[in-house]
N, C-alpha and C positions, 0 to 999 in steps of 0.2 A: 504493500500500500504506500509506504514512504517513497519508493522508487517512482510510482506514478505521480505523486505530488511534486517530487523533484523535477520530473520531466515537464510537468505543467509550468513550473517556475522557469525552466530553461526556455520553453516555447514562448512564454509571455515576455521574458526579458529580450529575447531575440526580436520579437515583433513590436513591442511597445516600450521597452526599457524599464518596465516595472511589472510586478506580479502581486496578486492578492489571493492567498490560499486559505480556505476555511479548514478548521480542524486539522491543522498540520501535525500536532501531536495529540495523544490521548488526553481525555479530560482529567484523568487522575494525575497525570504529569502536570497539567496546567494548574490544578488545585494545589499540588505540593509546592510548585514554584511560587505561586501566589502566597501560600502560607509562610514560606521561607522569607519572602520579601517583607511580609508583615512582621515577622519575628525580628528581622534585622532593624526594621524601623523602631520597634518597641525597645530594642536594646541600644538605640542611639547610634547605630553603626552607619546609617545613611547620612550623607552630607549634601548640602545644597549644591546643585549643579552649577557649573561655570562654563562660559562659552566665549567665543570670539564675536565678531561683528554679525549682527542680525538686522533685518530690515523691518520697519513698521511705518506704514504710510510714506514710503519712499525716503525714509530717513533712518539713522541709526537708533535702535531702541536702547534706552538706558536701563531698563529692567527686563531683559529679553526672555527669561525663563524662571519658572517657579517650582521646578521638580526637585526631588531628593534622590540621590543615586548611591549605589554601592557597586564597585567594580569587581568583576569576577577575576580570579587568578587561576590560570590554567593548571598550575601544579598544586593548587589547594582547593579543588572543586569538591563540593559536597556531593553526595550520591545523586541527588535529584538534578543538580547543576550538570553533572557528568552526562546524564541522559540527554539533556538539551545540547550539550557541547558535541556529543557524538553525532547527533542529527545534523548539526552545523558543519561538522567535518565532511559528512557525506555530501552536503550541498556544496561546500567549497571545492571538493574534488570534481563534482559535476560541472561547476562553473569554469574551472580551469580546463577541463577536458573539451568543453564545447566552445569556449571563447578565448582560450589561450591567454588568460589574464595574469598568470603568475602570482595568484593569491597565495600567501604563505602564512598568514596570521589572522586571528580573530580577536578583536577586543570587544568586550560586552559588559553591560552593567544593568542591574535592576534600576527601574525608575518608578517612583511614586509621585503622582501629581495630586496635591491636596485639592479639595473642592475649590473651583474657580481659578486654579493655576493654569498658566498658558506657557507656550514656547513660541515666540514670534517667528515670522518667516525667515528661513535661513537655508543655507546649503551645507551639506555635511563634509566640507573640506575647509581646512585652515588656509589662510591667505599664503602662508609660507610653505605649506606642505600639501602634496597631492597624493598621499599614500592610501587614503581611504577610497576604495573603488566601488564597493557594494554595501549598501545600507540594509540592515535587517531589523525589523521590529516584530516581536512576538508578544501578543497581548495576553494578559493574565486576569481579565475581568470577568467575574461570574454574573450571569443573568443581566447583561447590559442591554439597554434599549436606546432608541434614537432620542427619546426625551431626556436621557441622561447627558447628552452632549458629548464633549471630549473627542470629537472626530479628528483624525489626521487629515488635514487639507493638503493634498498633493497637487502642485501646480504643473500642468502638462506642457506649458510653454513659458520659457524663461522671461519672455517679453510681454506676457499678458497677466493681468490681475483677475480675469474672469474665466480663464480656461483652466479649470481645476476639477478634481473629484474629491469628495469627502468620504473617508473610510472610517466606519465605526469600529471602535476598539474591542470587538467581541473576543472573549476568551478563546484561545486556541487558534486565532487568526494570525497568519504570518504575512507580513508585507516586505517585499524585497524590491530595491530599485537602485539604479546607477547613481552613485553618490554625487557625481559632478554634473548631473543633468536635471535634477528635480529639486527646486525650492519647495519647502513644505513648512507647515506650522501645526501646532497643537492647539485646538480650540478649547475654551473653558468647559468644564463639566460640573454637574451638580452633585457629584460624589467622587470619592478618591478613584484614581485611575492608575492601573499598574501595567508594567510591560518589562520585557527584557529587550534592550536596544543594543545593537552591535554593528560592527563594520568589518568586512573582510579587507585586508590591506595588502598592497604590494610593498616591496622593500622601500623604505622611506627615501624620498628624494626632495632635497631643498631646491626652491626656486632661486635662480641667480638674479 
């Protein structure tokens, strides 16, 4: 079943540059990951997210994001994190095989957005570095509905403010897209919003 979902991602990336896959991993895995994120938050292990330049109303945003994050460490993974990590390794190999991207590394973190928190429009690459090639968001929200808000707004045209899709953060949903092609933002929600967010990287290269 995972191989079919991986193939769907490959096909969608090839055609559109992004993919949205429902029920990527089993619901018990989603629930365990969400529970671990909650535990880390209760223990005070999650820290306020920081970022580079993001855009709001065509200007630099002063308070661009409101999430709290916890970085995963590949050599210190919990049992449930390891299940997610293994699935990501399968996806990484498939992306390399089909697109010759030379992806060698995954960086990922839990993210919890408190009620009303946002992340303004941004691109998943730093100005000085272009090593992030593929963005991955795996949602951990139970029983989410459209009235809860919190959609990922994915802009399909870098030069347009109206050409976008809104993706609901349903638990088990995986969103994959080319990091340098799609501006995106997180809209406010009426309840806490959880995810595992990550990037497949090429070997780092500084811009001269």
